[in-house]
C-alpha positions in Angstrom: 0.0 0.0 0.0 1.6 3.3 -1.1 1.3 6.6 0.7 0.1 9.5 -1.5 0.0 13.2 -0.8 -1.9 15.8 -2.7 -0.9 19.5 -2.2 -3.6 22.1 -2.7 -3.1 25.3 -0.6 -5.1 27.9 -2.5 -8.2 29.8 -1.9 -11.7 28.3 -1.9 -12.3 28.7 -5.6 -9.0 27.0 -6.5 -9.9 24.3 -4.1 -13.3 23.6 -5.7 -11.7 23.7 -9.1 -9.7 20.7 -7.9 -12.7 18.6 -6.9 -12.5 16.5 -10.1 -8.7 16.0 -9.8 -9.1 15.0 -6.2 -11.7 12.4 -7.2 -9.5 11.2 -10.0 -6.5 10.7 -7.8 -8.6 8.9 -5.2 -10.0 6.5 -7.8 -6.5 5.9 -9.2 -5.2 5.1 -5.8 -8.2 3.2 -4.5 -6.1 0.8 -2.4 -3.5 3.3 -1.3 -3.5 6.0 1.5 -4.3 9.4 0.0 -3.7 12.4 2.2 -4.2 16.2 1.6 -1.9 19.1 2.5 -3.9 22.3 2.5 -4.3 25.6 4.5 -6.2 25.8 7.8 -9.2 27.6 6.2 -9.9 24.6 3.8 -9.0 21.8 6.2 -12.6 21.3 7.4 -13.9 21.0 3.9 -11.1 18.6 3.0 -11.9 16.4 6.0 -15.6 16.3 5.0 -14.8 15.2 1.4 -14.6 11.5 0.7 -11.3 11.6 -1.1 -8.7 11.7 1.7 -7.7 9.5 4.5 -6.0 12.3 6.4 -5.9 16.1 6.1 -2.7 17.9 7.1 -2.4 21.7 7.5 0.5 23.5 6.0 1.6 26.2 8.5 3.8 27.8 5.8 6.8 28.0 8.1 9.3 30.7 7.1 12.4 29.2 5.5 14.6 30.5 8.2 12.7 28.6 10.9 14.9 25.5 10.5 13.1 23.4 13.0 9.7 23.9 11.3 11.1 23.3 7.9 12.8 20.1 9.0 9.5 18.9 10.4 7.8 19.6 7.1 10.6 17.8 5.3 10.0 14.7 7.4 6.3 14.8 6.5 7.0 15.2 2.8 9.6 12.3 2.9 7.1 10.0 4.5 5.2 9.7 1.1 5.7 7.5 -1.9 4.3 9.9 -4.5 3.2 13.6 -4.4 0.7 15.4 -6.6 1.4 19.1 -6.4 -1.9 20.7 -7.7 -0.9 24.1 -6.3 2.2 24.4 -8.5 3.2 27.7 -6.9 6.7 28.8 -6.2 6.4 27.7 -2.6 4.9 24.2 -3.3 7.5 23.7 -5.9 10.2 24.2 -3.4 8.6 21.4 -1.5 9.9 19.1 -4.3 13.5 19.9 -3.4 12.6 19.6 0.3 11.1 16.2 -0.2 14.1 14.7 -2.0 11.6 12.8 -4.1 11.4 12.2 -7.8 8.0 10.5 -7.6 6.3 13.9 -8.1 3.6 15.5 -10.3 4.0 19.2 -10.7 6.1 21.7 -12.4 9.4 21.3 -10.6 12.4 19.9 -12.5 13.5 16.5 -11.3 10.0 15.1 -10.8 9.1 12.1 -12.9 5.9 13.6 -14.1 6.8 17.2 -14.8 4.0 19.3 -16.3 6.1 21.3 -18.8 3.3 22.2 -21.3 4.4 25.6 -22.6 0.8 26.7 -22.8 0.0 25.9 -19.1 -0.2 29.7 -18.3 -2.9 30.1 -20.9 -5.1 27.2 -19.9 -8.1 27.2 -17.7 -7.4 25.7 -14.3 -9.4 22.6 -14.9 -7.8 21.9 -18.3 -4.3 22.6 -16.8 -4.9 20.1 -14.0 -6.3 17.6 -16.4 -3.2 17.9 -18.6 -0.9 17.6 -15.5 -2.6 14.4 -14.3 -2.4 12.9 -17.8 1.4 13.4 -17.6 1.3 11.3 -14.4 -0.7 8.5 -16.2 -4.2 9.5 -15.1 -5.9 9.7 -18.6 -9.3 11.3 -17.8 -10.9 13.3 -15.0 -13.7 11.7 -13.0 -17.1 13.4 -12.4 -17.0 13.9 -8.7 -20.0 12.9 -6.5 -20.8 16.0 -4.5 -23.7 14.5 -2.5 -21.6 14.9 0.7 -21.4 18.7 0.2 -25.1 19.2 -0.9 -26.7 17.7 2.3 -25.7 20.1 5.1 -26.5 23.6 6.3 -29.7 25.3 7.4 -32.8 24.6 5.6 -34.4 27.8 4.3 -37.8 28.6 2.9 -38.0 27.7 -0.8 -37.7 29.1 -3.4 -34.6 31.3 -2.7 -31.7 32.7 -4.6 -28.2 33.2 -3.3 -26.3 36.5 -3.6 -22.5 36.7 -3.2 -21.6 40.4 -3.0 -18.1 39.9 -1.6 -14.8 39.0 -3.0 -11.1 39.4 -2.0 -10.9 42.6 0.1 -7.6 43.6 -1.6 -9.2 43.5 -5.0 -12.2 45.8 -4.9 -12.4 45.9 -8.7 -13.8 42.4 -8.6 -16.9 43.5 -6.8 -20.1 44.7 -8.4 -21.4 47.6 -6.4 -23.3 46.5 -3.4 -26.1 49.0 -4.2 -26.8 47.0 -7.4 -27.0 43.8 -5.3 -29.5 45.5 -3.0 -31.6 46.5 -6.1 -31.4 43.0 -7.5 -32.5 41.5 -4.1 -35.6 43.8 -4.2 -36.5 42.5 -7.7 -35.9 38.9 -6.6 -38.2 39.3 -3.5 -40.9 41.0 -5.7 -40.8 38.0 -8.0 -41.3 35.5 -5.1 -37.6 34.5 -4.7 -36.2 35.0 -1.2 -32.7 36.7 -1.4 -30.1 34.9 0.8 -26.7 36.7 1.2 -23.6 34.6 1.9 -20.0 35.4 2.5 -17.3 35.5 5.1 -17.4 37.3 8.5 -15.9 40.5 7.1 -18.7 40.8 4.6 -21.6 41.6 7.1 -21.7 45.2 6.0 -22.5 44.2 2.5 -25.4 42.1 3.8 -26.6 45.0 6.0 -26.7 47.3 2.9 -28.8 44.7 1.0 -31.1 44.1 3.9 -31.6 47.9 4.3 -33.1 47.9 0.9 -34.7 44.5 1.1 -35.6 43.6 4.8 -36.9 40.1 3.8 -33.3 39.1 2.7 -31.6 36.6 4.9 -28.1 37.3 6.0 -25.9 34.2 6.4 -22.5 36.0 6.1 -20.0 34.5 8.5 -22.7 32.1 9.8 -21.9 28.9 8.0 -19.0 26.6 7.7 -17.9 25.8 4.1 -19.7 22.4 4.1 -22.8 24.1 5.5 -22.5 26.7 2.8 -22.5 23.9 0.2 -25.9 22.7 1.4 -27.3 26.2 1.3 -26.0 26.6 -2.3 -27.2 23.3 -3.5 -30.8 23.9 -2.6 -30.9 27.5 -4.2 -32.9 28.2 -7.3 -30.0 30.4 -8.5 -26.9 32.2 -7.5 -25.5 35.6 -8.6 -22.0 36.8 -7.5 -18.6 38.1 -8.1 -15.6 36.0 -9.2 -15.1 34.4 -5.6 -15.1 31.0 -4.0 -18.8 30.4 -3.2 -19.7 30.9 -6.9 -17.3 28.1 -7.9 -18.9 25.9 -5.3 -22.4 26.7 -6.6 -21.4 26.0 -10.1 -19.9 22.7 -9.1 -23.2 21.7 -7.4 -25.2 22.3 -10.5 -26.8 25.6 -9.4 -27.8 28.1 -12.2 -25.2 30.8 -11.8 -24.5 34.3 -13.0 -20.9 35.3 -12.4 -19.6 38.8 -12.8 -16.0 39.3 -14.0 -14.1 42.6 -14.3 -10.8 43.2 -16.0 -9.3 42.2 -12.7 -9.5 38.5 -13.7 -10.0 36.4 -16.8 -12.9 33.9 -17.1 -11.1 32.1 -19.9 -8.6 30.9 -17.1 -10.6 30.9 -14.0 -14.4 30.8 -14.7 -16.5 28.5 -12.5 -17.1 25.0 -14.0 -20.7 23.8 -14.0 -22.2 20.4 -14.6 -23.9 21.1 -17.9 -23.9 23.6 -20.8 -25.6 26.9 -20.2 -25.7 26.5 -16.4 -23.0 29.1 -15.7 -23.5 32.5 -17.3 -20.6 34.9 -17.3 -20.9 38.7 -17.5 -17.3 40.0 -18.4 -16.7 43.7 -18.6 -13.8 46.0 -17.9 -15.5 47.9 -15.1 -18.3 46.2 -13.1 -19.7 49.6 -12.2 -21.0 49.8 -15.7 -23.2 46.6 -15.4 -26.9 47.5 -14.9 -29.3 45.6 -12.7 -31.5 44.9 -15.6 -28.7 43.0 -17.4 -28.1 40.7 -14.4 -31.8 40.2 -13.6 -32.4 39.2 -17.2 -30.1 36.2 -16.7 -32.2 34.8 -13.9 -35.0 33.9 -16.4 
């Protein structure tokens, strides 16, 4: 029985984009031990998922902290093969730290190097598919997400989810919250309960929406990631910026409208749905130019 490690450290959207690769690796190593190395914020979601035997947290020790780096090296060297799905500068340094050649990633010296010169121009899912193909995994599995769809609070149906937040340091990725508020009013008038989701720091956005639409439900900072999955899975639709919960909604098969500004490129990172037409992308240079009518029209 081999010991396999999967490295995926990134944000929620990146993690969700790896669901199919996770399931593929698990199926390929059905009789092996498959562990995950990730960041603390995603560890709970990783433990809930059916693809890993153990979930380890990468504390990202500074390289000058010799004791912590040596402890990380011991962990890495305890595995027989490592899939680096992060492929960042840091995770690639882990290849050298591990001393392994049994490695799938972009670092030189690994036996399954993803050296496709077009990788920077490939969508995340296509890039990971190509990387795994180099390691002998020919096709991606369709992941069973029933484990993610079952949890969370049960809300009055029908409802639609609004995701007005995004990375705080990238404000250009956010459609103005006043437009979300106006959209919430339209949803409520049409018989669709608006439900606002996001992190703890996005409560002010929900408050603005509820000031215009008091019937809206504020769940910002009130669900774990697995619970959020259940809330999204039961929604009639979801509208939001290019951020993690929208990737989760798309993966769960929810009809989605995702708003992209020039700050990110949907050709590389758009949420992946379960069927054609499920995910609608509005891509403009400046999200402040997107009218409520345009977004409301996508909800059909």
